[in-house]
Backbone as a chain_set.jsonl record, in Angstrom:
{"seq": "MRIDDILDETIELLIANMNGGNFKDIGSLRKSEYQHQKGEDDLFLRSDMYKGTKGNSEAVKKGHITRKKNENYKKDIEKAAKTRSEWYKNPENKAKFLKKLKERDEKKKK", "coords": {"N": [[114.189, 121.285, 126.47], [112.094, 123.525, 128.009], [109.165, 123.623, 130.135], [107.788, 126.012, 129.872], [108.488, 126.801, 127.289], [107.306, 124.77, 125.784], [104.589, 125.181, 126.35], [104.293, 127.761, 125.268], [104.753, 127.248, 122.534], [102.638, 125.501, 122.024], [100.402, 127.132, 122.469], [100.857, 129.045, 120.489], [100.592, 127.442, 118.231], [97.908, 126.653, 118.458], [96.619, 129.147, 118.154], [97.389, 129.805, 115.547], [96.078, 127.76, 114.146], [93.444, 128.38, 114.705], [93.134, 130.674, 113.254], [92.715, 129.877, 110.671], [94.711, 128.225, 109.746], [96.25, 125.042, 109.047], [97.962, 123.323, 110.678], [99.942, 120.664, 111.749], [102.015, 120.322, 113.487], [104.543, 122.157, 115.345], [106.748, 122.51, 113.767], [105.844, 122.566, 111.095], [104.425, 124.927, 111.176], [106.482, 126.782, 111.692], [107.948, 126.464, 109.314], [106.123, 127.412, 107.443], [105.91, 130.081, 108.282], [108.523, 130.931, 107.769], [108.665, 130.641, 104.982], [106.77, 132.517, 104.199], [107.848, 134.909, 104.992], [109.797, 135.495, 103.217], [110.701, 137.302, 100.27], [109.257, 137.628, 96.942], [111.249, 137.337, 95.079], [113.13, 135.846, 96.38], [112.109, 133.343, 96.69], [112.382, 129.858, 96.39], [111.912, 127.653, 93.91], [111.001, 124.311, 93.371], [111.152, 123.354, 90.814], [113.137, 124.907, 89.715], [115.428, 123.691, 90.503], [115.861, 121.668, 88.733], [116.297, 122.802, 86.29], [117.964, 123.016, 83.214], [119.007, 120.491, 83.334], [119.402, 117.144, 82.057], [116.672, 115.433, 80.641], [113.144, 114.917, 80.503], [110.053, 115.515, 81.654], [107.601, 114.996, 80.45], [108.276, 113.131, 78.512], [109.032, 111.032, 80.136], [106.618, 110.38, 81.365], [105.159, 109.56, 79.095], [106.723, 107.389, 78.31], [106.318, 105.656, 80.436], [103.632, 105.04, 80.149], [103.575, 103.881, 77.576], [105.229, 101.732, 78.014], [103.713, 100.086, 79.641], [101.693, 99.384, 77.901], [103.03, 98.133, 75.943], [103.639, 95.248, 74.093], [105.962, 93.69, 74.049], [107.055, 94.277, 76.492], [105.272, 93.048, 78.235], [105.72, 90.409, 77.484], [108.363, 90.123, 78.278], [108.08, 90.294, 81.049], [106.569, 88.008, 81.56], [108.41, 86.09, 80.714], [110.457, 86.483, 82.58], [109.126, 85.754, 84.916], [108.691, 83.059, 84.417], [111.331, 82.153, 84.308], [112.114, 82.646, 86.947], [110.396, 80.879, 88.303], [111.333, 78.454, 87.343], [113.871, 78.506, 88.448], [113.368, 78.214, 91.189], [112.446, 75.623, 91.222], [114.624, 73.986, 91.179], [116.211, 71.939, 93.527], [118.512, 72.647, 95.025], [118.685, 75.433, 94.77], [116.262, 76.154, 95.902], [116.68, 75.335, 98.517], [118.744, 77.083, 99.28], [117.322, 79.476, 99.181], [115.325, 79.077, 101.164], [116.986, 78.881, 103.385], [118.035, 81.467, 103.526], [115.661, 82.835, 104.092], [115.094, 81.845, 106.67], [117.293, 82.889, 108.069], [116.743, 85.611, 107.813], [114.324, 85.781, 109.237], [115.202, 85.082, 111.772], [116.825, 87.252, 112.378], [114.889, 89.237, 112.554], [113.532, 88.464, 114.839], [115.279, 89.066, 116.859]], "CA": [[113.12, 122.238, 126.299], [111.389, 123.738, 129.272], [107.702, 123.585, 130.066], [107.326, 127.308, 129.356], [108.651, 126.776, 125.832], [106.293, 123.861, 125.244], [103.297, 125.869, 126.44], [104.299, 128.853, 124.291], [104.595, 126.671, 121.197], [101.286, 124.945, 121.921], [99.476, 128.262, 122.327], [101.099, 129.616, 119.163], [100.022, 126.508, 117.259], [96.444, 126.766, 118.561], [96.211, 130.433, 117.578], [97.56, 129.709, 114.096], [95.033, 126.892, 113.614], [92.168, 129.096, 114.821], [93.116, 131.698, 112.208], [92.553, 129.274, 109.352], [95.834, 127.36, 109.39], [96.043, 123.609, 109.242], [99.3, 122.883, 111.034], [99.919, 119.499, 112.62], [103.027, 120.478, 114.523], [105.179, 123.469, 115.373], [107.701, 122.564, 112.659], [105.151, 123.003, 109.879], [104.115, 126.348, 111.383], [107.741, 127.522, 111.498], [108.278, 126.415, 107.896], [105.206, 128.325, 106.772], [106.322, 131.451, 108.615], [109.775, 131.198, 107.075], [108.389, 130.811, 103.559], [105.995, 133.721, 103.964], [108.623, 136.111, 105.261], [110.674, 135.727, 102.08], [110.131, 138.032, 99.156], [108.985, 136.796, 95.787], [112.508, 137.078, 94.38], [113.921, 134.895, 97.152], [111.465, 132.032, 96.745], [113.045, 128.785, 95.659], [110.965, 126.702, 93.353], [111.599, 122.991, 93.163], [111.429, 123.188, 89.388], [114.407, 125.575, 89.421], [116.504, 122.767, 90.81], [116.061, 120.758, 87.611], [116.496, 123.531, 85.044], [119.247, 122.787, 82.572], [119.437, 119.099, 83.428], [118.86, 116.282, 81.01], [115.44, 114.756, 81.045], [111.92, 115.573, 80.117], [109.017, 114.838, 82.425], [106.562, 114.502, 79.543], [108.786, 111.916, 77.89], [108.998, 109.984, 81.15], [105.218, 109.961, 81.493], [104.79, 108.803, 77.9], [107.444, 106.124, 78.352], [105.67, 104.792, 81.413], [102.367, 104.576, 79.568], [103.83, 102.97, 76.47], [105.833, 100.507, 78.524], [102.65, 99.207, 80.123], [100.902, 98.913, 76.765], [103.936, 97.464, 75.014], [103.525, 93.785, 74.141], [107.267, 93.115, 74.379], [107.218, 94.44, 77.938], [104.488, 91.979, 78.862], [106.412, 89.142, 77.213], [109.556, 90.093, 79.128], [107.637, 90.002, 82.415], [106.195, 86.594, 81.584], [109.646, 85.312, 80.601], [111.152, 86.589, 83.866], [108.371, 84.953, 85.877], [108.948, 81.648, 84.11], [112.708, 81.892, 84.709], [112.122, 82.566, 88.416], [109.739, 79.644, 88.748], [112.263, 77.37, 87.035], [114.985, 78.606, 89.406], [112.923, 77.664, 92.472], [112.209, 74.183, 91.1], [115.89, 73.311, 91.468], [116.245, 71.733, 94.976], [119.611, 73.391, 95.649], [118.308, 76.841, 94.827], [115.179, 76.297, 96.862], [117.284, 75.209, 99.845], [119.427, 78.357, 99.541], [116.284, 80.48, 99.421], [114.721, 78.831, 102.474], [117.999, 79.201, 104.381], [118.059, 82.931, 103.646], [114.435, 83.235, 104.78], [115.266, 81.544, 108.093], [118.234, 83.877, 108.618], [116.027, 86.883, 107.895], [113.355, 85.701, 110.324], [115.943, 85.095, 113.054], [117.243, 88.64, 112.629], [113.706, 89.997, 112.958], [113.171, 88.079, 116.205], [116.211, 89.669, 117.819]], "C": [[112.344, 122.328, 127.61], [109.888, 123.735, 129.044], [107.138, 124.899, 129.537], [107.407, 127.344, 127.834], [107.582, 125.905, 125.179], [104.917, 124.523, 125.254], [103.208, 127.003, 125.425], [104.071, 128.328, 122.874], [103.186, 126.121, 120.99], [100.268, 126.053, 121.711], [99.619, 128.89, 120.945], [100.48, 128.744, 118.077], [98.492, 126.57, 117.272], [95.937, 128.051, 117.925], [96.308, 130.381, 116.056], [96.466, 128.847, 113.48], [93.659, 127.536, 113.713], [92.034, 130.137, 113.718], [93.095, 131.107, 110.809], [93.714, 128.405, 108.918], [95.475, 125.909, 109.624], [97.402, 122.98, 109.533], [99.216, 121.737, 112.032], [100.931, 119.608, 113.746], [103.708, 121.836, 114.379], [106.178, 123.621, 114.232], [107.056, 123.044, 111.372], [104.757, 124.47, 109.976], [105.357, 127.201, 111.145], [108.123, 127.578, 110.021], [107.403, 127.387, 107.118], [105.589, 129.775, 107.037], [107.581, 131.828, 107.856], [109.533, 131.457, 105.588], [107.63, 132.093, 103.27], [106.776, 135.0, 104.248], [109.578, 136.432, 104.114], [109.942, 136.525, 101.016], [109.933, 137.116, 97.969], [110.26, 136.452, 95.026], [113.322, 135.993, 95.075], [113.335, 133.487, 97.172], [112.207, 131.033, 95.871], [111.982, 127.812, 95.186], [111.674, 125.385, 93.089], [111.944, 122.777, 91.692], [112.735, 123.865, 88.992], [115.584, 124.632, 89.61], [116.844, 121.901, 89.587], [116.265, 121.471, 86.28], [117.886, 123.256, 84.504], [119.745, 121.361, 82.671], [118.83, 118.297, 82.291], [117.596, 115.629, 81.535], [114.231, 115.588, 80.7], [110.781, 114.831, 80.807], [107.911, 114.282, 81.526], [107.004, 113.192, 78.882], [108.755, 110.754, 78.875], [107.575, 109.459, 81.312], [104.795, 109.111, 80.308], [105.46, 107.437, 77.886], [106.806, 105.142, 79.303], [104.389, 104.207, 80.845], [102.645, 103.559, 78.466], [104.448, 101.669, 76.948], [104.748, 99.541, 78.993], [101.83, 98.634, 78.975], [101.727, 98.082, 75.791], [103.85, 95.947, 75.196], [104.849, 93.123, 74.515], [107.522, 93.203, 75.879], [106.479, 93.33, 78.674], [105.158, 90.62, 78.662], [107.652, 89.005, 78.085], [109.198, 89.747, 80.564], [107.282, 88.521, 82.544], [107.435, 85.7, 81.531], [110.403, 85.322, 81.93], [110.454, 85.739, 84.924], [108.63, 83.463, 85.655], [110.362, 81.256, 84.55], [112.809, 81.756, 86.225], [111.511, 81.265, 88.893], [110.631, 78.431, 88.473], [113.415, 77.339, 88.041], [114.596, 77.962, 90.731], [112.67, 76.16, 92.407], [113.464, 73.364, 91.354], [116.014, 73.167, 92.991], [117.361, 72.516, 95.687], [119.26, 74.87, 95.806], [117.212, 77.085, 95.862], [115.706, 76.21, 98.291], [118.017, 76.494, 100.23], [118.414, 79.438, 99.922], [115.666, 80.309, 100.801], [115.705, 79.143, 103.603], [118.058, 80.709, 104.613], [116.81, 83.451, 104.363], [114.538, 82.996, 106.284], [116.191, 82.546, 108.756], [117.54, 85.24, 108.789], [115.054, 86.881, 109.064], [114.037, 85.714, 111.691], [116.411, 86.507, 113.385], [116.079, 89.494, 113.11], [113.308, 89.703, 114.415], [114.037, 88.756, 117.244], [115.894, 91.081, 118.122]], "O": [[111.994, 121.318, 128.219], [109.41, 123.832, 127.914], [106.127, 124.904, 128.834], [106.505, 127.854, 127.169], [107.023, 126.265, 124.143], [104.172, 124.432, 124.278], [102.169, 127.189, 124.791], [103.29, 128.897, 122.111], [102.612, 126.259, 119.91], [99.374, 125.931, 120.874], [98.624, 129.229, 120.305], [99.909, 129.256, 117.114], [97.858, 126.543, 116.217], [94.923, 128.036, 117.226], [95.414, 130.858, 115.357], [95.971, 129.166, 112.399], [92.793, 127.263, 112.882], [90.92, 130.445, 113.295], [93.434, 131.798, 109.849], [93.696, 127.889, 107.8], [94.508, 125.597, 110.319], [97.923, 122.203, 108.733], [98.508, 121.825, 113.035], [100.732, 119.055, 114.828], [103.476, 122.565, 113.414], [106.431, 124.736, 113.775], [107.644, 123.837, 110.638], [104.755, 125.18, 108.97], [105.287, 128.229, 110.472], [108.569, 128.616, 109.531], [107.886, 128.1, 106.238], [105.593, 130.599, 106.122], [107.684, 132.945, 107.349], [110.116, 132.371, 105.005], [107.817, 132.699, 102.215], [106.39, 136.071, 103.78], [110.114, 137.539, 104.053], [108.722, 136.435, 100.878], [110.381, 135.969, 97.976], [110.344, 135.396, 94.398], [114.113, 135.301, 94.434], [113.99, 132.546, 97.621], [112.605, 131.344, 94.748], [111.25, 127.228, 95.985], [112.817, 125.364, 92.633], [112.917, 122.096, 91.369], [113.378, 123.444, 88.031], [116.613, 124.768, 88.948], [117.982, 121.457, 89.433], [116.394, 120.817, 85.245], [118.866, 123.263, 85.249], [120.81, 121.048, 82.139], [117.868, 118.722, 81.651], [117.478, 115.318, 82.72], [114.299, 116.814, 80.618], [110.576, 113.642, 80.563], [107.352, 113.222, 81.808], [106.209, 112.268, 78.716], [108.482, 109.617, 78.489], [107.352, 108.251, 81.388], [104.155, 108.073, 80.475], [104.846, 106.442, 77.5], [106.749, 103.943, 79.029], [104.096, 103.027, 81.034], [102.023, 102.497, 78.426], [104.217, 100.615, 76.355], [104.844, 98.334, 78.775], [101.327, 97.514, 79.071], [101.179, 97.409, 74.919], [103.972, 95.434, 76.308], [104.861, 92.111, 75.217], [108.132, 92.309, 76.466], [107.004, 92.746, 79.622], [105.162, 89.783, 79.565], [107.963, 87.918, 78.572], [109.917, 88.999, 81.226], [107.652, 87.867, 83.519], [107.502, 84.68, 82.216], [110.928, 84.294, 82.357], [111.11, 85.082, 85.732], [108.77, 82.703, 86.613], [110.572, 80.172, 85.093], [113.498, 80.871, 86.733], [112.048, 80.616, 89.791], [110.679, 77.495, 89.271], [113.874, 76.266, 88.434], [115.396, 77.245, 91.332], [112.68, 75.492, 93.441], [113.383, 72.187, 91.704], [115.932, 74.173, 93.696], [117.178, 72.988, 96.809], [119.51, 75.472, 96.85], [117.229, 78.076, 96.592], [115.236, 76.927, 99.174], [117.923, 76.945, 101.372], [118.624, 80.207, 100.86], [115.5, 81.286, 101.532], [115.299, 79.618, 104.663], [118.124, 81.169, 105.753], [116.891, 84.395, 105.148], [114.123, 83.837, 107.081], [115.924, 83.007, 109.866], [117.738, 85.925, 109.792], [114.964, 87.862, 109.801], [113.516, 86.287, 112.647], [116.393, 86.91, 114.548], [116.247, 90.365, 113.964], [112.815, 90.579, 115.125], [113.601, 88.996, 118.37], [116.593, 91.715, 118.913]]}, "num_chains": 1, "name": "protein.A"}
């Protein structure tokens, strides 16, 4: 990209932001221009992508709420936590875990 192109894009972005836009970069400005040049029939709605598929967003929301309020869910979490704590109490398992942590830390250092 040449300096002339960069200056042109910067000026275009400044003008768009002065006219009430709130664009952080030239890509968002281009996307907005592209979406506004399309007719109403050509607009693609994200919800159209999921039409005819299995699933119900309301059911998912309700399931999430009921799962948090469900007593069995809380018991399952407590049981899993107890199982994990028991697993770490075994010296062999704890050694395996610490070995994996050391390997991970060595990879991060590199």
